[in-house]
C-alpha positions in Angstrom: -24.9 -1.0 -3.6 -27.4 -0.9 -1.4 -27.6 -2.9 1.4 -30.1 -5.2 0.3 -28.2 -6.0 -2.8 -24.9 -6.4 -1.0 -27.1 -9.6 0.8 -27.7 -11.0 -2.3 -24.6 -11.9 -3.2 -24.1 -15.6 -2.8 -20.9 -16.0 -0.3 -22.3 -19.5 1.1 -19.4 -20.2 3.5 -20.5 -16.8 5.3 -23.4 -16.1 7.6 -25.9 -12.9 6.7 -25.2 -11.1 9.8 -21.4 -10.5 8.7 -22.4 -9.7 5.3 -24.8 -7.1 7.0 -22.0 -5.9 9.4 -19.6 -5.3 6.2 -22.3 -3.0 5.0 -22.3 -1.5 8.1 -18.7 -0.7 8.7 -17.5 1.0 5.9 -18.1 4.3 3.9 -20.4 4.8 1.2 -17.2 5.4 -1.1 -16.2 1.7 -0.7 -19.2 0.0 -2.3 -19.5 2.8 -5.1 -15.3 2.0 -6.0 -15.6 -1.8 -5.3 -16.9 -4.3 -8.1 -19.1 -7.0 -6.5 -17.1 -9.7 -6.8 -14.4 -7.5 -5.2 -16.7 -7.4 -2.4 -17.2 -11.2 -2.1 -13.8 -11.7 -1.8 -13.3 -9.2 0.7 -16.2 -10.9 3.0 -14.9 -13.9 2.3 -11.0 -13.0 3.6 -12.7 -11.0 6.4 -14.5 -13.9 7.4 -11.2 -16.4 7.6 -9.3 -12.8 9.5 -12.2 -13.3 11.9 -11.8 -17.2 12.9 -8.1 -16.9 13.2 -8.8 -13.6 15.8 -10.9 -16.3 17.9 -8.2 -19.1 18.0 -5.0 -16.7 18.6 -3.3 -15.9 21.6 -3.3 -12.7 21.0 -4.0 -9.8 18.0 -0.3 -8.9 17.7 0.8 -12.5 16.6 -2.2 -12.6 13.7 -1.1 -13.1 10.2 -2.5 -11.2 7.6 -5.1 -13.2 5.5 -3.9 -12.5 1.8 -5.3 -13.5 -1.9 -3.5 -13.3 -5.3 -5.4 -12.6 -8.5 -2.8 -13.2 -11.5 -3.3 -12.2 -14.7 -0.9 -14.2 -17.0 -1.5 -12.0 -20.1 -0.4 -8.6 -18.8 1.9 -9.7 -16.6 0.0 -7.5 -13.5 -1.4 -9.1 -10.3 -3.7 -7.7 -7.8 -2.9 -8.7 -4.4 -5.4 -8.3 -1.4 -4.7 -8.3 2.1 -6.9 -8.1 5.1 -5.7 -7.6 8.7 -5.7 -6.0 11.9 -5.1 -2.7 11.4 -2.3 -1.0 12.9 0.1 2.3 13.2 2.0 1.8 9.5 0.4 -0.5 7.9 0.5 0.6 4.5 4.3 1.2 4.4 4.8 -2.2 5.4 2.7 -3.5 2.9 4.3 -1.7 0.3 8.0 -2.6 1.6 7.0 -6.6 1.6 6.1 -6.2 -2.1 9.5 -4.4 -2.8 11.7 -7.4 -1.0 9.4 -9.6 -3.1 10.4 -8.2 -6.0 7.6 -6.4 -7.5 6.2 -3.1 -8.9 3.6 -1.2 -7.5 1.5 0.2 -9.9 -1.3 1.2 -7.8 -2.8 0.9 -4.5 -6.0 1.6 -2.6 -7.1 1.1 1.6 -9.9 1.5 4.0 -10.2 0.0 6.9 -14.0 -0.9 8.4 -14.8 1.0 11.9 -14.3 -2.3 13.5 -10.0 -1.4 12.9 -10.2 -4.3 10.1 -8.2 -2.9 7.0 -8.8 -3.9 3.6 -5.8 -2.9 1.2 -5.5 -4.2 -2.7 -2.6 -3.5 -4.5 -2.1 -4.2 -8.3 1.8 -5.0 -9.0 4.2 -6.7 -11.6 7.1 -8.2 -11.2 10.1 -6.5 -11.9 12.6 -8.6 -14.2 15.9 -8.1 -12.0 13.4 -9.2 -9.0 11.6 -12.4 -10.1 12.0 -15.0 -7.6 10.6 -18.5 -7.7 7.6 -18.0 -5.7 7.5 -14.7 -4.9 3.8 -14.7 -3.2 5.3 -16.7 -0.3 8.3 -14.1 -0.2 5.8 -11.3 -0.1 4.0 -13.4 2.8 7.1 -14.1 4.4 8.6 -10.3 4.4 5.1 -9.3 5.6 4.8 -11.4 8.7 8.6 -10.0 9.6 7.1 -6.8 9.2 3.5 -6.6 10.9 4.3 -9.6 13.2 8.0 -9.0 14.5 8.0 -5.2 13.5 11.2 -6.1 11.3 11.9 -2.9 9.4 12.4 -4.2 5.7 14.0 -0.8 4.3 17.6 -2.0 4.6 16.5 -5.7 2.6 15.3 -3.1 0.2 18.4 -1.6 -0.3 20.3 -4.7 -0.1 18.0 -5.7 -3.4 18.4 -2.8 -5.2 22.2 -2.3 -4.6 22.8 -6.2 -5.8 20.7 -6.0 -8.8 21.3 -2.8 -10.1 25.2 -3.5 -9.9 24.5 -6.4 -12.4 22.0 -4.6 -14.8 21.9 -1.4 -16.8 19.1 -0.4 -14.7 21.2 2.8 -13.5 22.8 3.8 -16.6 19.2 6.0 -17.9 21.1 9.0 -18.0 17.9 10.8 -18.2 16.7 9.3 -14.6 20.3 10.5 -13.2 19.7 13.7 -14.3 16.4 14.1 -13.1 15.7 16.1 -10.3 12.7 15.1 -7.7 9.5 17.0 -7.5 7.0 17.1 -4.7 4.0 18.8 -4.4 1.4 18.7 -1.4 -2.1 20.5 -1.6 -5.0 20.0 0.4 -8.0 18.5 -1.5 -11.8 19.8 -1.3 -11.6 18.6 2.1 -9.7 20.2 4.7 -9.1 16.8 6.2 -7.2 15.5 3.2 -4.3 16.1 1.5 -2.7 15.1 -1.9 1.1 14.3 -2.7 1.9 14.3 -6.4 6.0 12.9 -6.4 8.3 12.6 -9.9 11.4 10.5 -8.8 13.6 8.2 -10.5 12.1 5.3 -10.2 13.5 3.7 -6.8 12.8 0.5 -5.0 11.3 1.7 -1.6 10.2 4.6 -3.1 6.4 4.8 -2.0 7.7 3.0 1.2 9.5 5.4 2.5 7.3 8.0 1.6 4.4 6.1 3.4 6.8 5.9 6.2 7.3 9.2 6.7 3.9 10.3 6.4 3.3 7.4 9.3 6.1 9.2 11.8 4.4 12.7 11.1 0.7 11.2 11.9 -1.2 11.0 8.4 -2.9 8.0 7.2 -3.0 6.9 3.6 -6.4 6.5 1.7 -5.3 5.5 -1.8 -2.5 5.7 -3.9 -1.7 5.8 -7.8 2.2 5.0 -9.3 3.4 5.0 -12.7 6.7 4.7 -14.5 7.7 6.6 -17.3 10.9 6.3 -18.9 12.8 5.6 -15.3 10.4 7.9 -13.9 8.0 6.9 -10.8 5.1 9.2 -10.9 3.3 9.0 -7.6 -0.5 10.2 -6.4 -0.6 9.7 -2.5 -4.3 10.7 -1.2 -3.6 10.8 2.7 -5.6 12.4 6.0 -4.6 13.0 9.9 -4.4 9.8 12.0 -6.7 11.5 14.1 -10.1 12.1 12.8 -10.9 15.9 14.9 -7.2 17.1 13.3 -7.4 19.7 10.4 -4.4 20.1 8.0 -3.0 23.6 8.0 -1.3 25.4 5.0 1.6 25.6 7.1 1.7 22.1 8.4 1.2 21.1 4.6 4.5 23.5 3.3 6.8 21.9 6.3 5.4 18.5 5.1 6.5 19.4 1.5 10.0 20.2 2.1 10.3 17.0 4.6 9.1 14.6 1.7 11.1 16.4 -0.8 14.2 15.3 1.2 12.9 12.0 1.9 12.4 11.3 -1.7 15.7 12.6 -2.8 17.5 10.7 -0.1 15.9 7.3 -1.3 17.7 7.6 -4.9 21.1 6.6 -3.7 21.8 7.0 -7.4 21.1 10.7 -8.5 23.7 13.1 -9.0 23.9 15.8 -6.7 
């Protein structure tokens, strides 16, 4: 999308200067992979965030701007989150979705050069995790993680153990006996890499992988998640948080072993 086409989008409540800034603060790939309607939504959300920034006591106290687009027919929902970019944002977002009872089917993450993050998740409510107001539960959990810096993983584990004891979710013998597989390889760019992980579908799996990447100094740029026969198949694109840092073969081999261990530890019902 060209700058002129972007400026032609009718976003009455947002000034031309903000729309123009949106074009210049994001890479071209964003405009190739994002629909006109999504771009307009993001611009409006960023406008709201900028208003909150101007009226907040501190950046750290800012609550994220969240917009849901549910699809009742197929039971899927798209959730967009715009917030001030910060360390570990992606794993905190995925953790909050787990706490609220959602399966994550896909995700996109990108940040503007002014450190405003735009994250999009495609989710589905789990039968055993349904709550009266899951959207509110997500917002509350996310604020706890971002504003209060709470660790969400203990809550994720509690939910999984409580619900699995009431269901037959862990009686899937194929999932029980499936050995996790993790492969990490470099993309065409020496600064980017891809994780392909297959493991029994367990709440917190994406959260734990993303958390491990954050601890090792990487940023997630996108993720694609699917589940077949109780097995989660995750493909995660990531890059070093430091722009001048290149990835080495030795570094990726070590990371591969560490992620394998993380995935195994995240699946408590696996047979050893």
